[in-house]
Structure formats: C-alpha cells, structure tokens
MIVONU-190888 format. One record per residue (C-alpha): x, y, z. Coordinates in Angstrom, 2 decimals, decimal comma. Each point is the difference from the previous one (the first is absolute). Layout:
KEVEX        X        Y        Z
KEVEX        X        Y        Z
...
***
This chain:
KEVEX        X        Y        Z
KEVEX    24,00   197,20   -25,60
KEVEX    -2,71     2,17    -1,89
KEVEX    -0,26     3,75    -0,12
KEVEX    -3,65     0,06    -1,09
KEVEX    -1,63    -1,73     2,40
KEVEX    -3,83     1,21     0,71
KEVEX    -1,89    -2,06     1,73
KEVEX    -3,92    -1,00    -0,92
KEVEX    -0,99     1,84     2,90
KEVEX     1,46     2,95    -1,20
KEVEX    -1,77     0,21    -3,02
KEVEX    -3,33    -0,90     1,54
KEVEX     0,57     2,89     2,22
KEVEX     0,46     2,10    -3,05
KEVEX    -3,11    -1,38    -1,29
KEVEX    -2,22     0,88     2,91
KEVEX     1,43     3,52     0,17
KEVEX    -1,26     0,13    -3,76
KEVEX    -3,90    -1,10     0,31
KEVEX    -0,10     2,35     3,31
KEVEX     1,02     3,26    -2,11
KEVEX    -2,20    -1,48    -2,66
KEVEX    -2,84    -0,22     2,96
KEVEX     0,34     3,75     1,09
KEVEX    -0,65     0,67    -3,72
KEVEX    -3,93     0,54     0,70
KEVEX    -0,75     0,12    -3,79
KEVEX     1,96    -2,64    -1,18
KEVEX    -1,34    -2,35    -2,87
KEVEX     1,60    -3,21     1,13
KEVEX    -0,70    -1,91     2,52
KEVEX     3,79    -0,67     2,06
KEVEX    -0,88    -2,88     2,22
KEVEX    -1,15    -2,20    -3,56
KEVEX     3,71     1,74    -1,16
KEVEX     1,78    -0,81     3,08
KEVEX    -1,61    -3,86     0,03
KEVEX     0,92    -0,23    -4,08
KEVEX     3,75     1,28     0,53
KEVEX     0,98    -1,78     3,61
KEVEX     1,57    -3,04    -1,50
KEVEX     2,92     2,24    -2,09
KEVEX     3,06    -0,63     2,09
KEVEX    -1,26    -2,53     2,60
KEVEX     2,43    -2,00    -1,17
KEVEX     3,60     2,00    -0,84
KEVEX     3,07    -2,00    -0,81
KEVEX     3,25     2,63     0,56
KEVEX     3,19    -1,82    -1,88
KEVEX     3,45     1,81    -0,01
KEVEX     0,41    -0,53    -3,74
KEVEX    -1,47    -1,83    -3,14
KEVEX     0,36     0,10    -3,21
KEVEX    -3,68     0,85    -1,19
KEVEX    -2,37     0,11     2,44
KEVEX    -3,28    -0,66    -2,65
KEVEX     2,15    -3,25    -0,62
KEVEX    -0,02    -0,50     3,37
KEVEX    -3,37     0,30     0,25
KEVEX    -1,03    -2,45    -2,86
KEVEX     2,50    -2,15     1,48
KEVEX    -1,82     0,42     3,67
KEVEX    -3,29    -0,80    -1,25
KEVEX     0,87    -3,01    -1,90
KEVEX     1,97    -1,35     3,33
KEVEX    -3,01     0,43     2,28
KEVEX    -2,52    -1,75    -3,24
KEVEX     2,05    -3,46     0,18
KEVEX    -0,56     0,05     3,45
KEVEX    -3,92     0,13    -0,99
KEVEX    -0,28     3,58     1,49
KEVEX    -0,74     3,11    -1,82
KEVEX     2,70     3,14     1,49
KEVEX    -2,12     2,47     2,23
KEVEX    -1,47     2,60    -2,62
KEVEX     2,05     3,81     1,26
KEVEX     3,02    -1,52     0,38
KEVEX     2,81     2,77    -0,82
KEVEX     3,91    -1,03    -0,23
KEVEX     2,98     2,48     0,71
KEVEX     3,30    -0,24    -0,43
KEVEX     2,26     2,86     0,51
KEVEX     1,77    -0,57    -2,95
KEVEX    -0,18    -1,80    -3,34
KEVEX     2,02    -0,96    -1,74
KEVEX    -1,85    -0,76    -3,64
KEVEX    -2,61     2,54     0,06
KEVEX    -2,24     0,77    -2,73
KEVEX    -2,78     2,66    -0,59
KEVEX    -2,09     0,26    -2,89
KEVEX     1,01    -1,45    -3,63
KEVEX     2,88    -2,05     1,83
KEVEX     1,39     2,89     0,60
KEVEX     2,86    -0,26     3,15
KEVEX    -0,64     2,42     3,09
KEVEX     2,33     0,56     2,52
KEVEX    -1,13    -1,51     2,84
KEVEX     3,07     0,62     2,75
KEVEX     0,22     0,12     4,05
KEVEX    -2,83     2,81     0,77
KEVEX    -2,97     0,16    -2,50
KEVEX    -3,26    -2,42     1,01
KEVEX     0,27    -2,70    -2,63
KEVEX    -2,61    -2,54     0,00
KEVEX    -2,84    -1,86    -1,23
KEVEX    -3,97    -0,67     1,08
KEVEX    -1,52    -2,92    -0,31
KEVEX    -3,93    -0,08    -0,31
KEVEX    -2,41    -2,41    -0,91
KEVEX    -1,88     0,52    -3,30
KEVEX    -3,56    -0,08     1,39
KEVEX    -0,86     3,92    -1,91
KEVEX    -1,88     0,94    -3,00
KEVEX     1,73     0,25    -3,35
KEVEX    -1,83     3,74     0,23
KEVEX     1,66     0,85     3,52
KEVEX     3,14    -1,82    -0,99
KEVEX     0,47     2,61    -2,53
KEVEX     0,58     2,93     3,07
KEVEX     3,04    -2,61     1,56
KEVEX     2,52     2,20    -1,36
KEVEX    -1,72     3,45     0,39
KEVEX    -0,72    -1,44     3,93
KEVEX     3,55    -0,49     0,29
KEVEX     1,09     3,24    -0,96
KEVEX    -2,55     1,58     1,92
KEVEX     1,13    -1,77     3,29
KEVEX     4,05     0,72    -0,37
KEVEX    -0,64     3,94    -1,43
KEVEX    -2,39     0,61     2,89
KEVEX     2,92    -1,80     2,54
KEVEX     2,30     2,36    -1,75
KEVEX    -1,80     3,24     0,85
KEVEX    -0,07    -0,91     3,65
KEVEX     3,62     1,38    -0,42
KEVEX     0,31     2,34    -3,40
KEVEX    -3,39     1,16    -0,20
KEVEX    -1,04     1,06    -3,18
KEVEX     3,26    -0,18    -1,27
KEVEX    -0,98    -4,23    -1,23
KEVEX    -2,20    -0,46    -2,88
KEVEX    -0,63    -3,58    -2,25
KEVEX     0,82     0,04    -3,85
KEVEX    -2,85    -2,41    -1,39
KEVEX    -0,12    -2,30     0,77
KEVEX     1,77    -0,36     3,68
KEVEX     3,44     1,63    -0,46
KEVEX     0,49     2,11     3,41
KEVEX     1,71     2,99    -0,90
KEVEX     1,39     2,73     2,33
KEVEX     1,32     3,14    -1,15
KEVEX    -0,28    -1,62    -3,13
KEVEX     2,17    -2,54     0,38
KEVEX    -0,64    -3,66    -0,19
KEVEX    -0,34    -1,34     4,04
KEVEX    -2,14    -3,08    -0,87
KEVEX    -0,87    -2,81    -1,89
KEVEX    -2,29    -2,92    -0,30
KEVEX    -0,34    -3,21    -1,77
KEVEX    -3,28    -1,75     0,33
KEVEX    -0,14    -3,90    -1,59
KEVEX    -2,52    -2,96     0,05
KEVEX     1,22    -2,98     1,25
KEVEX    -1,87    -3,64    -0,50
KEVEX     1,68    -2,31     1,85
KEVEX     0,95    -3,40    -1,60
KEVEX    -1,71    -2,39     2,79
KEVEX    -3,17     0,46     0,59
KEVEX    -0,90     3,33    -2,32
KEVEX    -0,24     2,71     2,46
KEVEX     0,42     3,22    -0,93
KEVEX     1,44     2,70     1,39
KEVEX     1,20     3,61    -0,78
KEVEX     3,67     1,39     0,62
KEVEX     0,32     3,26     0,68
KEVEX     3,82     0,57    -0,15
KEVEX     1,47     3,55     1,58
KEVEX     3,11     2,13     0,50
KEVEX    -0,02     3,62     1,59
KEVEX     3,36     2,09     0,90
KEVEX     0,05     0,68     3,54
KEVEX     3,47    -0,27     1,68
KEVEX     1,96    -0,89    -3,40
KEVEX     1,98     2,88    -1,51
KEVEX     2,07    -1,61    -2,89
KEVEX    -1,46    -1,06    -3,22
KEVEX     1,47    -0,85    -3,67
KEVEX     1,05     2,43    -2,25
KEVEX    -2,92    -0,11    -2,41
KEVEX    -2,46     0,72     3,03
KEVEX     2,29     3,59     0,86
KEVEX    -2,68     2,84     0,28
KEVEX    -3,01    -2,84    -0,55
KEVEX    -0,15    -2,17     2,95
KEVEX    -0,55     2,11     3,53
KEVEX     0,17    -1,57     3,76
KEVEX    -1,61     1,59     3,01
KEVEX     3,37     0,64     1,60
KEVEX     1,10     1,77    -2,94
KEVEX    -3,11     2,22     0,18
KEVEX    -0,47     0,45     4,30
KEVEX     3,77    -0,17    -0,07
KEVEX    -0,24    -2,32     3,02
KEVEX    -0,82    -3,49     0,39
KEVEX    -3,43    -1,75     1,25
KEVEX    -0,97    -2,89     1,92
KEVEX     0,02    -2,59    -2,73
KEVEX    -2,60    -2,30     2,09
KEVEX    -2,64     2,42     0,79
KEVEX     0,14     1,56    -3,22
KEVEX    -0,55    -3,68    -1,74
KEVEX    -2,76    -0,96     2,56
KEVEX    -1,32     4,20    -0,46
KEVEX    -0,20    -1,85    -4,33
KEVEX    -0,96    -2,97     1,07
KEVEX    -3,44     1,11     1,90
KEVEX    -0,52     1,97    -3,05
KEVEX     0,26    -2,97    -2,30
KEVEX    -2,58    -1,50     1,66
KEVEX    -2,36     3,12     0,71
KEVEX     0,11     0,09    -3,77
KEVEX    -0,50    -3,69    -0,79
KEVEX    -3,11    -0,01     2,64
KEVEX    -1,37     3,00    -1,76
KEVEX    -0,04    -2,44    -3,06
KEVEX    -2,32    -2,43     1,62
KEVEX    -2,01     2,55     1,42
KEVEX    -0,69     1,66    -3,55
KEVEX    -0,18    -3,50    -1,61
KEVEX    -2,51    -1,20     2,50
KEVEX    -1,98     4,11    -0,15
KEVEX    -0,41    -0,75    -3,82
KEVEX    -1,41    -3,29     0,18
KEVEX    -2,64     1,09     2,45
KEVEX    -1,22     2,56    -3,15
KEVEX     1,23     2,80     2,20
KEVEX     3,15     1,07    -2,62
KEVEX     3,28     1,48     1,79
KEVEX     1,10     2,43     2,26
KEVEX     1,62     2,30    -1,57
KEVEX    -0,30     3,33    -1,38
KEVEX    -2,60     0,06    -2,95
KEVEX    -1,10    -3,61     0,69
KEVEX     3,64    -1,42    -1,16
KEVEX     2,57    -2,37     1,63
KEVEX     1,07     1,43     3,51
KEVEX     3,55    -1,49    -1,21
KEVEX    -0,21     1,95    -3,06
KEVEX    -1,22     3,14     1,59
KEVEX     2,56    -0,18     2,30
KEVEX     3,01    -0,36    -2,53
KEVEX    -1,26     2,73    -2,01
KEVEX     0,32     2,43     2,88
KEVEX     3,62    -1,53     0,88
KEVEX     0,95     0,14    -3,24
KEVEX     1,41     2,71    -2,63
KEVEX    -0,02    -2,17    -3,10
KEVEX    -2,83     1,50    -1,49
KEVEX     0,52     3,21    -1,93
KEVEX     3,67    -1,12    -0,89
KEVEX     1,42    -0,46    -3,04
KEVEX     1,04    -3,76    -0,29
KEVEX     2,35    -2,56    -1,96
KEVEX    -1,99    -3,19     0,25
KEVEX     1,57    -3,38    -0,05
KEVEX    -0,45    -3,79     0,48
KEVEX     3,46     0,29     1,02
KEVEX     0,72     3,88    -0,15
KEVEX     3,32     0,30     0,91
KEVEX     1,15    -2,27    -2,79
KEVEX    -2,59     0,19    -2,32
KEVEX    -2,20     3,21     0,15
KEVEX    -3,02    -0,58    -2,46
KEVEX    -1,65     3,33    -0,21
KEVEX    -0,33     2,90     2,06
KEVEX    -3,01     2,49     0,60
KEVEX    -2,52     1,72     2,47
KEVEX    -1,03    -1,98     3,20
KEVEX    -3,44     1,52     0,22
KEVEX    -1,73    -1,90     2,25
KEVEX    -0,53    -4,09     1,62
KEVEX    -3,42    -2,28    -0,91
KEVEX    -1,95    -1,39     2,36
KEVEX     2,30    -3,56     0,19
KEVEX     3,13     2,25     1,10
KEVEX     1,49     0,14    -3,87
KEVEX     1,77     2,77    -1,02
KEVEX    -1,77     2,33    -2,59
KEVEX     2,94     1,55    -2,72
KEVEX    -1,23     2,75    -3,05
KEVEX     2,54    -0,53    -2,35
KEVEX     1,68     3,03    -2,33
KEVEX    -2,95    -1,00    -2,35
KEVEX    -2,80     0,34     2,41
KEVEX    -0,85    -3,20     0,27
KEVEX    -0,50    -2,03     2,90
KEVEX     2,13    -3,35     1,33
KEVEX    -0,99    -1,80     3,36
KEVEX     2,86    -1,45     1,39
KEVEX    -0,05    -2,90     3,06
KEVEX     2,79    -1,37    -0,02
KEVEX     3,76     1,77    -0,51
KEVEX     1,67     3,17     1,40
KEVEX     0,52     3,77    -0,35
KEVEX     2,63     2,40     0,45
KEVEX    -0,64     4,01    -0,39
KEVEX     1,10     1,92    -2,24
KEVEX     1,13     3,75     0,83
KEVEX    -1,97     1,96    -2,00
***
C-alpha cells in the first residue's frame, strides 16, 4: 500500500478551482477556459509505487515498453513513489528521497515550440512555489531557475530533461520533482540547507492532498505555456506585465533572486565559476549577472547560490 495516492479526480477538482478563481478576476489577461483545456491532461493518469530506484528512469522504461506495443504513453502521465533509492537531482547529485516526500516524474509529449519549452523549468518552479505558499505564505520563494526555498532553505528541486524514444523517435519532456513534505531527516551534508514542510509547520500534512494541489498547479502552469504560445502566434503578444510571457511575470513575483549577490556555476556546489550581481532576467528567462567590472553575462543553464554581504 502506498502513502501518496492522489486520484486524477482530486487533481481535476483543484484545477477547476484554479479556473474559477481566475474567472472571478474580471481584469485577468488570460482566458481561464483555454488554460484549463490545455493543461487538463496532466494528472489524468497517475501511477503510484511504494518504492522505485529513480522515477525518471522508470518513465523512460514505460515510454519504451508502450512504444514496443505500437502505442504512445499518454501525455500528462505522472509517476509517483513513496521513496526512491537511487534518486538524483541536477548534475547527478544524490537526492535524499525517503518516505514522506513527493517524489516523481511527469511525462509530457514534446509538442510545444522551442520558445515555449524554454519556460518549462520556470513553469514547474512557479507551480510548486504557488502550492507551497498555500501552506506557508510568502515564506516560500523561488531561486533561479526553479529551486523552491522556505525561509532560505531548499524545500524542492526539479530536473527537466528531453527524451526521444528509440523506436518511433517520439519526443518527450520529463519533469522530475522532489519536494520535502513530511520527511524530517537529512544527510549531514544537507544540514541547514534543506527543509521540509513538516519541519517548518511543526506538523504533518496530508501527502496525497498536497500532491493533488501541486499537480493541479502544474497542469495550470503548463496550460499557460500553451495559452501564451497560441496568443503569440496570433500576433497578440503575451499576457504578462509589459507584454512579457505570463510565466516569466509570475516567476518574477515569486522569486527573490533579482538583486542578490550570487555565485554561478554549471554545478555551483562543486565547480563555482564566478560571482556577480543578479540584476535581471531576459525575455527568455535567462539570468543576467553583472560582474564586478560591470560586464553583464546572461546564463540559460547552470545554477546560483546566494552570497551574504
């Protein structure tokens, strides 16, 4: 029996609630019916496991097995595991994934334009941060590009990868997620760096309910990617502030990265490359970092850590 077992109906109920919330905002720049329609596929199939080695590797195996039977895995399929034994985050770093967290992977058919796919990492982080804020308010923030922090400690991280199955060459985007919820012990190397919701709130929360809320937010934000793409292709621009992409506008509202002194690296924990001042993000979500000599660099991959002044 698994502990984290949200139903597709739970996800759809929360997605409908999101739609109704936007409908009540008479001045909303987006069409909530379109967003709902575009995103509703996410979470319609949820496969739960008591334990897995790695969710993303399981996703690749599932895609290939279904392709051998001359079918395609349903886009929006979600894989969940109560625990994972070989979980990895970015740059092949181990991710501690015991019972009590939300560990898994979203399989999404790769049918967005490249310009829209740039925003998938941001959309994922926004979805999680919005969910966590339902529990902790403004204590949850985003660190570029999609680390979710609560009071400065990391609560969630994501890994976005492209995958082309070898039989029919169908392309997918895999979104791996790890969110610390009711787990409360971490390896020594993460002491003071990682945090769970249970530790912050001082009580456990319903794991399946949190996951359903998160998947609904993920569905909504993926729906926004399609909404913005369709609007832009019609020549109507984007819906965000000053005509920018709506996901980018929302990310700016949730993130505290801009204005921070940062250390940047492709794998900043083991190979920091340079320090600078995070002075903005460009129209594609790239982080603009000003170096001490005034020169500005824009990074589209890698990661940052904040420096104390």
